[in-house]
N, C-alpha and C positions, 0 to 999 in steps of 0.2 A: 318210513320211520324218521322220527324227528332227530335233530342234531343231539339233543338231550337224551333221548333213548339210546342213540348210537353210543355216546359217551358212556352212559351207564352200562351198556352191554360190554363194551371194551374194558371198563374198570372192573366189572365182575369176573371176566376171563383172566385179566391180569392178576387180580387178587386171589383167584382160586389157584392159579399157577404158583404164585409166590407162597401162598398159605401151605400147599402141599410140600413145597421144598422146604419151608421153614420147619414144618412139623417133623419131617424126616431128619433134618439136621439137628433139630432140638432133642429128638429121641437119642440120636448118636452122642450129643453132648452130655445128655443125662446119664447114659451108661458110664461114660468117663467119670462123672461126678460120683456115681454110686461106688465104682471101684476105688476111687481115691479115698473117700471117706470110710469105706470098709477097711481098706488097708491100714489107713491111719488109726482107726478105733482098735483094730486087732493088735497092732504093734504097741499101742499105748497099754492095752490090757494084758499083753503077754510079754513081748521082748523087753519093754523098758521097766517092767517091774522086776525082771531078773538081771538086767544089765543096765549100768549107767549110760546115759547118752554120751557118744564120743564128741570130742571137740578138737579143733585143729591145733590149739596151743600145746596140747599133750604131744603132738607130732614132732615138735622141735627138738629133735635129738640128732646128734652128729652121726652121719653114715658115710661109709667109704665104699659105696656100691657103683660109682660112676657119676657123671656130670650130666647137666641138662643143657639142651639146645633149644633156644627160643627163636621162632621165625617171625620176622616183622616185615612183611611186604609194604612198600611205600611208593606211591605215584602222586606227585604234586602235594607233598605233605610238609613243606618247609615251615609252614605256620605252626606245626604241632610236634614234629618228630624230635626236635631238641629237647623240649620240655619232657616229653614222654620218656625218652632215654634216661635222662638224668633222674627222674621220679622213679623209674623202674629199677635203676641201679641202687638207689637209695632205700627202696622198699625191699628188694631181694636180699640186700645186705652181702654178707661174705659167703653165701652158699657158692657151690662150684657150678657155674653155668657160663654160657656164651650167647650174646644176643646177635643173631645174623639179620642184618638189616638190608634189604633189597632196594635198589633205586635204579632209574633208567638212565641211559647215557645222554638222552636229550632233556634231562631235568636237573640242570645244574644247581638250582636253588635247594633242592632236596639233598643232593650230594653234599653241598656245603653245609646244611644243617646237620646232616649225620656226622660228618667229620669234625663238627664244632665241639663234639663231646669226645674228649681225648681219654679213652679208657681201654685197657687191653682186653676187657671182657666184651667189647664191642667189635664185631667183624663186618665192616661194610661190604657189600656185594654189588657190583655193577652188573645190570642186566644188559646183555649186548644186543640190544634191540631199542628202537624207538617206542616210547610208551604213548598211550597205554595199550598194552596187550590185554591179558587177563591177569587176575590175581594169581590164578593157578600156575600160569607160565612164570611169573615172578617166583612163586614158591618153589618151583622146580629148579630154579637157579640156586636158590638158598640151599635145597637139598644137595646140589652138587658141591656147594662150598662146604656143607657139613661133612661130606665124604673126605674132602682134602684136610679139613681140620682133624677129623678122626685119624687120618693116615699119619699126619704130623704128630699127634699127641701119642699115637699107639694105643688108643682106647676108644671104644665106641660110647656114644651118648646113651643114657638110659632111656630117654624119651625126648620127643620133639613137641615143644609147647607152641600154640599158635596165638598170636595176638595182632591187633591192628594198631596203626600209628597214633590213634586217639585214646587208647585204653589206659584206665587207671587201675593197675594191678593190685591185688591184695597181698599184703606182706607175708601171709601164711600160705600163699597159693603153692609155692614150690615145696613146702613141707607136706602138703596134702598130696601132691602128685608124687613126691618121693616115696611116701609111705604106702600109697595105694596102687601105683602103676603095676605092680607085679600081679595084681588081681584081675587086671582087665587089659585089653588090647588099646583101649581108649577110655578117657575119663573126661566128662563135661562138667564143669562147675557152672553155676547160675550166672546169668548176665543181668545186672540191675541198671537200667538207664537212669541217668540223673535227671532231676527236676530242672527244667529250664524256665526260669522266671519270666523271661521274655517271650516264651511260646508255650503257654500253659495248655492249649488246646491241641496244636499239631504235635509239637515235642512231647507233650504230656501223654498222648494216646499210646506212645511206645511203653511208657511206664505201666500202663494198665494191661496191656497185652503180654509183656514180658513177665509181669507179676503173676498172671494166670498160667501162662505157658511153662514158665520155669518153676513155678510153685506147685503145679499140679499135672499139667500135660505130660511132661517128660518123666514124672514119678510113675504115672500110669502106664506109659510107653514101656518103661523098663519092667514093671510088674507083669505085663502080658507077654513078656518074651520078644519084644520088637527091638530092633537095633536103634540106638541113640543117634539121631542126626547131630553132627557137630556144628557148633555156631561160628566156627572160624576164629573165636577168641575164647580165652579161659579154658581150653581143652588141651590135653596131652595125649600123644600117640606113642605107644611103646616102641622102642626102636626096631625090634624084630618084625613087629606088625607093619611098620612103615616100609621095611625091606621087602616084605612079601607083596605089598602093593606096588613097589617099584618093579619087582621082578615080573609082575603081570603086564606092565606097560613100558618095556624096553628102558628101565632104569628111571622113569618119571613117575612118581607116585601120584602127583596131582593131575587131574584131568585138565590139560591146558585149554581145551575148547569148551569148558563148562563155565556157566556164570555162577554156579553155586557148588564149588568144588569142596566146600567145608561140609555141606549137607550130605553130599555123595560120599565123603569119605567114611562117615560113620556107617552107611548102609553097605558100602562095599566091604568093610571089615566084618559086618554081621554076615554077609554072604559067604564070607570064608570060614564062617563058623567060630569067629573070634568074639569074645565078650566085650560089650560096650557098656559103660556105667555113667549114670548121672548122680553126682554126689552134692547133696545139701548138708553142710556141716557147720554148726556154730563155731565162731572163732574162739569163744571162751566159754567155760561152763556156765549154764544158766543164761547165756546171752541170746538174744533173739537174732541179731545179725549174723548172717552166714558169710562163709568165705566165698567171694564172688568178684567179678570184674565189673567196674563201673565205667560210664562214659556218656557223653552226650550223643543223641541221635538227631537226625535233621529236624530243623525248626521251621522250615518253610514248606509251603504246599508242593512246590516243584521238587524239592530235595526228597520229601517223604514219597512222592509218586514214583519217582525215578528209582528210589531204593526198593520199594515194594514191588515194582515192576521187575526188577532183577530177580527178587526172590521168587515171585510167581512164575516168571518165564523159566527160570532154572529148575524149579521144583515141580510145578504143576504141568508145564507144557514140554519143555525139554526132558525133564526127569522121566516122564512116561516112556519116551523113546529110549533114553539112555540106560535106565535102571529096570524098566519093565515091572513085572509083578512076580515076586518070588518069596520064598519062606513060608512059615506057618500061618495060621489064621491071624494071630496077633499082628504079625508083619503086614499081612494084606490089609488089615483093618487101618493101621496107622498110615500106610501109604495112601490109602483111600482118603483118609482125612487130610494128609498133606496136599493132595492134589484137587481138593474140592473148591479151591478159591475162585476159579473162573465160574463155576456153576453158582456158587454162593453170590457172585456179583450179579449174575443174571437174575437170580431170585430177588436181590435187593432192588435192582433197577425196576424190575416188574412191580414190586410192592410200593416203592416210592412213587411211580407213576400212577398206579391205582389210587394211592392216597391223595395225589394231586388232583386227579379227575374227580374223585369223590368230594373233595373240598370245594371245587367249583360247582358241582351239582347241588351239594348242601347250601352253598350261598344262594344259588338260583332258588332253590326251594324255600329258603328263608324269606325270599321276597315275593313268594306266592306262586312261583312257577310250578306247574303240575308235573313234577319230576318224580319218578320211581327209581330209587337208587338200585334196585334189583338184587338185593342181598337175600338169597335163599336161605332156608333153615340149615341145610348142610354146610353152607359157607359160614353162617353165623356160628355154628357149632365150632367149626375149625378155627375161626378167628378167636373164639373164647378160649379154647385149648392153647393156641398159640400165645394168647395174652398171659396166660398162666405160665407157660414156659418162659416167656420174655421176662417176667417178674422174677423167676428163678434165676434167669441168666444175669440180670441186673444185680441180684442179691450175691451171686458168685463173683462178679466183676468188682463190686464194692468190697467184698470180704477180702479178697486177695490183694487188691490194691491198698486197702486200709492197713492190712497186716504189714506190708512193706514200707508204705510212705505215710501212714497216718490217716485219721478219719476224714480230714479236709479233702485229701486227694482221693479217698474213697468215694466221697460224694461227687467230685468232679469227674470221676471215671463214668459216671452214669450218662451225662450228655455227651461226653467224649466218645461213646460208642457210635453216635451219628457221625462225627468227624472221621473215625476210623472206617466207617462204612463208605463214605464219600471217597476217601483216599483209596480204599480197596477197588472200587469201581473204576476210578481213573487209572489206577495201576494195571488193572486187567486190560483195559483198553490199549494202554501203551504196550503191554507185554504181548498181547495178541497182534498188534501191528508189527512189532519187531520180529515175532516168530513166523508170521506169514510172508514177510519179506525175505526171510532166510539169510539175513545178514550174518557176518562173522562176529561172534561175541567180542565185546570189549569191556574194559574196566570202566563202567558207568558209575564212577564214584561221585560222591557228594562231599561238599565242603565240611571240614572237620574243625572242632573246637576242643582244645585240651582243658579240663577243669582246673580251676584254681585249687590248690592244695597248700597245706602246711605240714610238710613231712616231719 
């Protein structure tokens, strides 16, 4: 067998492996699309003909049902935490709340930045350990501080809201949580990454992924009765629900050895039979923009790979062992989708390698070499079907990105899919390496930038 024939044979096998995987994943995604649009059309034709669409501005009523606690864990965040706290205080206004900000004893810069904001609504909490540990470990310190504050005030918080040190909160966020938290154990609002003009490809691919996942995926997830995984920001957990989680783990509600404590939190609440909600609600009547948290995501390749490796490692690898498989059919299905990242990376690697080999063989053939690419009828049919699926997927990505960021970003989302695929493959490699080494989880955070604002 010649080298060209061997390359053609390898390319064909790789392509068949990848094509079967893409076909199955595309069918899975198509079911999500069908459920989303069916639900949307049904609600438009029935519910919204009888009832006006709710908007968050109507929730701005004074209530005396208790106060809100906001947890903000911080490690090495001196560059952003001062701006974030001042902006949050300004946007939240005069509502009854406290910002619990955690920092480490070996991080004096962040400590100074937190204390630079002199406001009685801020409660600095020093973690009595050298950082970084894990975000969950820091959050458990904030939970202990909350108990102390509740004891001193003589009243319990209504809910615990989670945010990161780089978050730009929405002014109506507290009003939404205050009005709806009695209906569910946890509420997740959308997260909308900000466009980074200096990183249109790496930073921009987060915009595309969140536009689709927080515009469609979580909507379908709730519709099929699956638990809503929390994003760690823009989410609120009812106080009694948090107490139940704490009672299960010796007073520590957050899993200190987890890399994705926020994701696990929503699923653990669902496993207790408690309702979790995803809420997309316009700020004003007739307005397209929803109440959501905004922020910048990693803009460099290294930062994006590290962040996604943490997500994949915590959800797809460690999550399999930590959370297992439980619940009804919808829950099983969504956990399967959550954990398919490593397998998807394998299919992507096989597909790109097959394309590379075929490109070399095609080039050789164009120069007259007697090369048979070895693409049989079955593989040809599968490739054509996958091409149709890919066209649909590109249309979905374009549509959801354009709806959030505009037409131009919708067009950019199409080539950014390749960037996202490369980042995913590199992140899976990093996550697998860490998982196989079995090292203790640490807060592998990335550098943050707080957005410029004009409150």
